[in-house]
DOVEXKOL-102915 format. One line per 4 residues: their letters; for each residue x, y, z of C-alpha. Coordinates in Angstrom, 2 decimals. Example, Ala and Ser with C-alpha at 12.3 -4.5 7.8 and 13.67 -1.06 7.14 Angstrom:
as = 12.30:-4.50:7.80; 13.67:-1.06:7.14
END
This chain:
mssr = 0.00:0.00:0.00; 1.75:3.15:-1.19; 1.54:6.52:0.54; -0.03:9.53:-1.13
agdd = 1.98:12.67:-1.69; 1.47:15.55:0.71; -0.15:17.74:-1.96; -2.79:15.08:-2.77
hgpc = -4.92:16.39:0.08; -6.01:19.39:-2.00; -7.95:17.43:-4.66; -9.33:15.13:-1.95
caga = -10.66:18.08:0.02; -12.12:19.71:-3.09; -13.89:16.48:-4.04; -15.20:16.00:-0.51
qaaf = -16.45:19.60:-0.39; -18.37:19.19:-3.63; -19.79:15.84:-2.54; -20.91:17.31:0.78
lewr = -23.42:19.60:-0.94; -25.16:16.52:-2.35; -24.65:14.08:0.56; -26.11:16.62:3.02
evpa = -29.33:16.64:1.00; -29.72:12.86:0.96; -32.59:12.11:3.36; -31.35:10.79:6.69
yera = -33.31:7.56:6.29; -31.54:6.87:2.98; -28.14:7.50:4.56; -29.16:5.11:7.34
eild = -30.14:2.45:4.80; -26.73:2.76:3.12; -24.91:2.37:6.44; -27.07:-0.61:7.38
raad = -26.15:-2.20:4.05; -22.50:-1.57:4.87; -23.01:-3.34:8.21; -24.41:-6.33:6.32
lver = -21.36:-6.36:4.04; -18.97:-6.21:7.01; -20.88:-9.07:8.62; -20.54:-11.18:5.48
srfd = -16.80:-10.43:5.34; -16.25:-11.04:9.06; -13.61:-13.74:8.68; -11.65:-12.01:5.90
laat = -11.58:-8.70:7.76; -10.43:-10.39:10.96; -7.70:-12.23:9.06; -6.47:-8.94:7.62
mvfe = -6.04:-7.53:11.12; -4.31:-10.66:12.42; -1.62:-10.33:9.78; -1.49:-6.54:9.38
saks = -1.87:-5.42:13.01; -0.74:-8.51:14.98; -4.14:-8.95:16.59; -5.13:-12.32:17.99
whea = -8.09:-13.95:16.27; -10.22:-13.21:19.32; -9.25:-9.52:19.36; -9.62:-9.18:15.59
dgdv = -13.09:-10.71:15.58; -14.12:-8.35:18.37; -12.82:-5.46:16.26; -15.05:-6.49:13.36
ceai = -18.09:-6.88:15.61; -17.53:-3.42:17.07; -17.38:-1.95:13.56; -20.74:-3.57:12.78
dylr = -22.21:-2.12:15.97; -20.97:1.37:15.06; -22.50:1.17:11.59; -25.93:0.17:12.87
yyaa = -25.97:2.42:15.94; -24.81:5.58:14.17; -27.14:4.94:11.24; -30.07:5.10:13.66
eger = -28.59:8.08:15.52; -28.14:10.10:12.33; -31.75:9.47:11.43; -32.95:10.44:14.92
lsep = -30.95:13.67:15.06; -32.05:14.78:11.60; -35.73:14.74:12.56; -37.04:18.24:13.32
rpmg = -37.80:18.59:17.02; -40.71:20.86:17.99; -39.80:23.56:20.47; -41.95:25.79:22.65
dvpg = -44.78:27.34:20.63; -47.25:30.14:21.29; -50.38:30.85:19.28; -49.42:32.08:15.85
ehne = -45.84:30.81:15.99; -44.16:27.51:15.19; -40.55:26.71:16.12; -38.46:23.68:15.31
nfhe = -34.89:22.64:15.96; -32.98:20.26:13.67; -29.43:19.15:12.92; -27.53:18.88:9.65
grgv = -23.97:18.15:8.54; -21.19:20.73:8.92; -18.99:19.78:5.96; -15.82:17.75:5.45
tavi = -14.45:15.57:8.25; -10.80:14.50:8.40; -10.55:11.12:10.14; -7.08:10.52:11.59
apwn = -7.13:6.97:12.87; -4.96:4.74:15.10; -3.59:1.27:14.36; -4.62:-0.54:17.55
fpla = -8.32:-0.87:16.66; -7.72:-0.54:12.93; -11.28:-1.30:11.81; -13.51:-0.48:14.78
iitg = -12.24:3.00:15.62; -11.85:4.21:12.05; -15.36:2.89:11.33; -16.81:4.71:14.32
mtvg = -15.23:8.06:13.47; -16.01:7.79:9.75; -19.58:6.60:10.14; -20.26:9.18:12.84
alag = -19.44:11.82:10.23; -21.33:10.19:7.35; -24.45:9.49:9.42; -24.61:13.18:10.31
gnta = -24.56:14.26:6.66; -20.84:15.04:6.37; -18.29:13.71:3.93; -15.11:12.07:5.19
ilkp = -11.43:11.80:4.28; -9.75:8.80:5.92; -6.10:9.08:6.92; -5.31:5.60:8.29
aaqs = -2.39:4.82:10.55; 0.76:3.96:8.61; 0.75:0.51:10.25; -2.78:-0.44:9.13
piia = -3.65:0.99:5.69; -5.09:-2.20:4.16; -7.95:-2.75:6.61; -8.85:0.95:6.29
yrlv = -9.07:0.64:2.51; -11.33:-2.40:2.90; -13.69:-0.18:4.89; -13.70:2.42:2.11
eilr = -14.51:-0.30:-0.44; -17.37:-1.60:1.69; -18.89:1.85:2.22; -18.72:2.60:-1.50
dagv = -20.21:-0.79:-2.36; -23.05:-0.04:0.05; -23.85:3.22:-1.74; -21.74:6.02:-0.27
pnda = -20.64:8.20:-3.24; -16.96:7.89:-4.10; -16.12:11.52:-3.34; -18.06:11.42:-0.07
iqyl = -15.63:8.84:1.34; -12.01:9.51:0.40; -8.89:7.52:1.27; -5.58:9.29:1.89
pgpg = -2.81:7.08:3.35; 0.58:8.39:4.33; 2.70:9.62:7.23; 0.74:11.46:9.91
geig = 3.24:14.29:10.21; 2.71:15.14:6.55; -0.77:14.03:5.46; -2.42:14.46:8.86
ralv = -1.09:17.97:9.37; -2.06:18.99:5.83; -5.65:17.88:6.46; -5.83:19.61:9.84
ehng = -4.63:22.88:8.34; -6.70:22.78:5.12; -9.30:25.53:4.94; -11.90:23.12:3.55
vdni = -11.85:20.71:6.50; -14.62:21.45:9.02; -14.38:18.58:11.51; -11.37:16.59:12.70
aftg = -11.83:13.20:14.37; -8.63:11.93:15.95; -7.60:8.99:18.11; -4.01:8.70:19.26
ssav = -1.41:10.10:21.63; -1.89:13.15:23.82; 1.06:14.94:22.24; -0.34:14.62:18.72
glni = -3.90:15.35:19.83; -2.92:18.58:21.55; -0.94:19.65:18.48; -4.03:19.05:16.35
ieaa = -6.23:21.08:18.70; -3.73:23.96:18.59; -3.37:23.86:14.80; -7.13:23.64:14.26
aktr = -7.71:26.76:16.35; -5.92:28.94:13.79; -8.07:30.35:10.98; -6.79:30.34:7.42
pgqr = -7.77:32.28:4.28; -10.92:30.85:2.74; -11.98:28.98:5.88; -15.76:29.06:6.38
nvkr = -16.22:27.15:9.65; -14.51:27.08:13.02; -12.91:23.64:12.99; -14.41:21.22:15.46
viae = -12.03:18.65:16.97; -13.10:15.33:18.47; -10.06:13.74:20.09; -9.48:10.59:22.15
mggk = -5.99:10.86:23.56; -5.15:7.96:25.81; -4.90:7.18:29.49; -2.92:5.99:32.49
naii = -5.61:3.75:33.85; -5.77:2.27:37.34; -7.55:-0.69:38.90; -8.12:-0.84:42.66
iddd = -8.31:-4.23:44.40; -10.06:-3.71:47.74; -9.09:-5.74:50.79; -12.33:-7.76:50.58
adld = -12.27:-8.32:46.80; -12.77:-11.68:45.12; -9.14:-12.22:44.12; -9.92:-14.85:41.48
qais = -12.15:-12.35:39.70; -9.80:-9.43:40.29; -6.57:-11.04:39.06; -8.35:-12.37:35.97
gvlv = -9.68:-8.88:35.22; -6.26:-7.30:35.71; -4.56:-9.80:33.37; -6.96:-9.12:30.52
safg = -6.94:-5.35:31.12; -3.16:-5.00:31.39; -1.80:-7.58:28.96; -4.51:-8.22:26.37
yagq = -3.18:-7.16:22.94; 0.14:-6.56:24.72; -1.31:-3.57:26.58; -1.73:-1.61:23.34
kcsa = -5.10:-0.12:24.22; -5.84:3.37:25.46; -8.16:1.73:28.00; -5.54:-0.75:29.25
csrl = -4.63:-1.01:32.93; -1.11:0.19:33.64; -1.48:0.86:37.38; -2.73:-1.62:40.00
iivg = -3.50:-0.43:43.53; -3.99:-3.10:46.20; -5.61:-2.18:49.50; -4.44:-3.20:52.95
sayd = -4.28:-6.86:53.91; -5.04:-8.09:50.38; -1.62:-6.96:49.15; 0.56:-10.00:49.82
eale = -1.86:-12.63:48.52; -2.92:-10.56:45.51; 0.71:-9.88:44.63; 1.60:-13.57:44.83
rlkn = -1.35:-14.55:42.63; -0.48:-11.83:40.14; 3.14:-12.96:40.03; 2.18:-16.57:39.29
avas = -0.42:-15.54:36.71; 1.93:-13.26:34.76; 4.69:-15.88:34.81; 2.29:-18.31:33.15
lvvg = 1.19:-16.00:30.31; 1.83:-17.36:26.83; 3.52:-14.87:24.51; 3.49:-15.77:20.84
spdd = 2.37:-15.20:17.29; -1.06:-13.58:16.87; -2.24:-16.47:14.70; -1.47:-18.96:17.49
paaf = -4.69:-19.61:19.46; -2.64:-20.56:22.53; -0.91:-17.17:22.71; -2.38:-14.58:25.08
vppv = 0.13:-11.77:24.44; 1.10:-11.00:20.81; 4.12:-9.01:19.61; 3.84:-5.24:19.72
isad = 3.09:-3.36:16.52; 6.65:-2.46:15.45; 10.33:-2.49:16.35; 10.06:1.21:17.21
arkk = 7.22:0.47:19.63; 9.30:-2.25:21.26; 12.25:0.11:21.61; 10.10:2.71:23.34
imgy = 8.54:0.19:25.74; 11.90:-1.38:26.57; 13.17:2.10:27.36; 10.54:2.39:30.11
idsg = 11.35:-1.09:31.42; 15.11:-0.54:31.43; 14.89:2.85:33.13; 12.28:1.54:35.56
rsys = 14.75:-1.01:36.90; 16.85:1.85:38.26; 14.15:3.17:40.60; 11.66:0.30:41.01
tvlv = 11.62:-3.46:41.62; 10.73:-6.02:38.96; 8.25:-8.42:40.57; 7.92:-10.72:37.57
qtdi = 8.73:-10.77:33.87; 7.35:-13.45:31.57; 10.04:-15.65:30.05; 10.19:-15.08:26.27
shln = 13.77:-16.23:25.68; 12.54:-18.89:23.26; 11.03:-16.16:21.06; 13.97:-13.77:21.07
sses = 16.29:-16.57:19.97; 14.49:-16.61:16.62; 16.09:-14.80:13.69; 12.77:-13.74:12.17
eeas = 11.82:-10.06:11.93; 8.79:-10.74:14.13; 11.09:-11.76:17.00; 12.25:-8.17:17.36
yyva = 8.67:-7.10:18.19; 8.10:-9.21:21.33; 8.05:-7.59:24.77; 7.87:-9.68:27.94
ptvf = 4.94:-8.75:30.20; 6.57:-6.99:33.15; 5.27:-6.06:36.61; 6.97:-3.47:38.82
tdvp = 6.59:-2.78:42.55; 8.07:-0.04:44.75; 7.23:2.50:42.04; 7.53:6.20:43.00
lnsp = 4.18:7.94:42.53; 5.55:10.66:40.25; 7.90:8.49:38.19; 7.50:7.81:34.46
laqe = 6.19:4.30:35.20; 3.43:5.83:37.31; 2.57:8.85:35.16; 3.28:8.26:31.46
eifg = 1.30:6.21:28.95; 3.59:3.34:27.95; 1.26:1.51:25.54; 2.80:-1.87:26.22
pvls = 2.59:-4.88:28.58; 3.94:-3.07:31.64; 2.10:-2.88:34.97; 3.05:-0.89:38.08
vfha = 1.72:-2.06:41.46; 1.08:0.18:44.48; 0.10:-0.61:48.08; -2.55:1.57:49.74
adfe = -3.27:1.52:53.46; -7.01:1.95:52.93; -9.56:2.50:50.17; -9.43:6.28:50.45
eale = -5.67:6.27:49.86; -6.17:3.93:46.92; -8.50:6.49:45.34; -5.94:9.25:45.91
ialn = -3.28:7.21:44.12; -5.66:6.36:41.26; -6.55:10.03:40.76; -2.91:11.14:40.77
stfa = -2.82:11.45:36.98; -3.50:14.04:34.30; -5.42:11.35:32.40; -8.93:10.15:33.25
ltgg = -10.02:7.62:30.66; -10.90:4.34:32.37; -10.68:2.99:35.89; -11.74:-0.08:37.79
vfsr = -12.63:-1.27:41.28; -12.86:-4.82:42.59; -14.71:-4.72:45.91; -17.54:-6.34:47.85
nprh = -17.98:-3.31:50.11; -21.12:-1.32:49.12; -19.81:1.86:50.78; -16.53:1.68:48.89
iela = -18.31:1.01:45.62; -20.53:4.07:46.14; -17.49:6.16:47.11; -15.74:5.12:43.91
ratf = -18.85:5.86:41.87; -18.94:9.38:43.30; -15.23:10.29:43.36; -13.27:8.03:40.96
rtgn = -13.83:10.47:38.11; -12.86:8.79:34.87; -14.73:8.70:31.60; -15.52:5.01:32.08
lyin = -15.50:3.39:35.53; -15.87:-0.38:35.71; -16.80:-2.19:38.92; -15.94:-5.86:39.45
rkit = -14.99:-6.44:35.80; -12.17:-5.72:33.35; -11.67:-2.11:32.22; -11.27:-2.81:28.49
gaiv = -13.90:-3.78:25.93; -16.55:-1.04:25.98; -19.57:-2.07:23.91; -21.34:0.32:21.53
grqp = -24.69:1.44:22.91; -23.98:-0.05:26.35; -20.80:1.65:27.55; -20.27:4.89:25.58
fggl = -16.51:5.39:25.59; -14.37:8.48:26.13; -12.28:10.22:28.74; -12.11:13.28:30.94
amsg = -9.24:15.65:31.77; -6.30:15.20:29.35; -7.72:11.96:27.97; -9.84:13.58:25.33
lgek = -12.12:16.23:23.91; -15.63:15.54:22.71; -18.55:13.24:23.39; -18.37:9.52:24.03
aggp = -18.02:7.11:21.12; -20.85:4.62:20.90; -23.23:6.91:22.79; -26.24:9.10:21.98
dyvr = -24.25:12.35:21.76; -21.44:11.26:19.43; -22.97:11.84:15.98; -24.29:15.24:17.03
qfmq = -20.69:16.53:17.31; -20.35:16.29:13.54; -23.54:18.29:12.99; -24.77:21.84:13.44
arvv = -28.11:22.82:14.93; -30.51:25.11:13.12; -33.74:26.66:14.33; -36.57:27.83:12.08
sent = -39.30:30.06:13.55; -42.42:30.75:11.50; -45.15:33.30:12.10; -48.25:31.30:11.22
mrrg = -50.64:34.30:11.55; -50.60:35.12:7.85; -52.34:38.23:6.51; -54.16:37.50:3.29
fape = -53.28:34.76:0.84; -50.41:34.11:-1.51; -51.19:35.16:-5.09; -52.03:32.35:-7.47
ega = -49.29:31.36:-9.89; -49.62:33.15:-13.23; -52.03:35.73:-11.81
END
């Protein structure tokens, strides 16, 4: 899959702008029918799409299939939401006056997508725009261009006009920035790192000659997520939830657990169980059903993660590190992508291990004297995406519900795997900007509200035509 040149964004934007004038006028129910057809096509291609992600993005079959299912959910849910939002809503009336409020598309949306959910997230952002009557330009992650192009093919096959859904692969620093700065782009949907997201927000705030709209940015920018294990928690349930949350897909999820806080007397037993569980994890190829932890996405990603692990040894204690010596002895290119799941203890609260998003299979463990201290440790972060509590204490659960302020708080379950329509997903604080994906407010972000007020107390009658 070749990259497009940096100046290709101009024709793409021009085509998307022209297509917007027509796509906006397509009745919302027809747009919904097209997106429902696309969902049917994705469903029929479920195995092929999952296979693409296994081999392009190193997803396990289980993770890849979940990615496809989430894409289907986005298509169906946002199709219905776009139809709902486009219906005029009566407002307060008085005799002789009728008022209605309705939403319509804003224009062209640049979709700047990540590689870790290479079908689900790009589908959600793209379909959110299309369902609201906007056109979209997809800029996939450099690591996952093929699955993104399959989505474009499916949407076009379902009936989305070619110019209404454009595909523009290439390096983010070049293509992504060009789209963000183009005067014809009205919305920007981004998922990725905080550093890049904040740069996009800053760049989008500047107006440029010919710009007609204030650019609206929807950004999901990661987390430093914590799970609390209370001193009365079911440790079987808790350790299982931590393993999936911290090491599933090698920790390469913005919702992944990277901090574990154990309360009081539960510490020693929970730590021992965690140590044994992590030591038993199977690390291997994503197409191996026995493997729980796949390789990370690239050699560069591995280098970054290993930097955190190596520096962490100087100020923290390694509790356990899964043995992957049999993998690193291989001479294949894939061998350079494996990272051993690693658990640290004695981690300083303001250290990089405790504060920075690592995006890898690295977990830091903290000991809290009581539940209140555990909450203080959990909230000691600029991020607020997901969080979790394992407890059987009703008072502690209610306290967490009231004060553990994250975008998504999970109680007595894993903190990854939000489901469209059930757990709308998105963070607070420095974890993001915009409404929650998979929820009733998401599509509305891509739209603008209009109000029409009519004086119905007419004087006289309109002249007949030809009179």
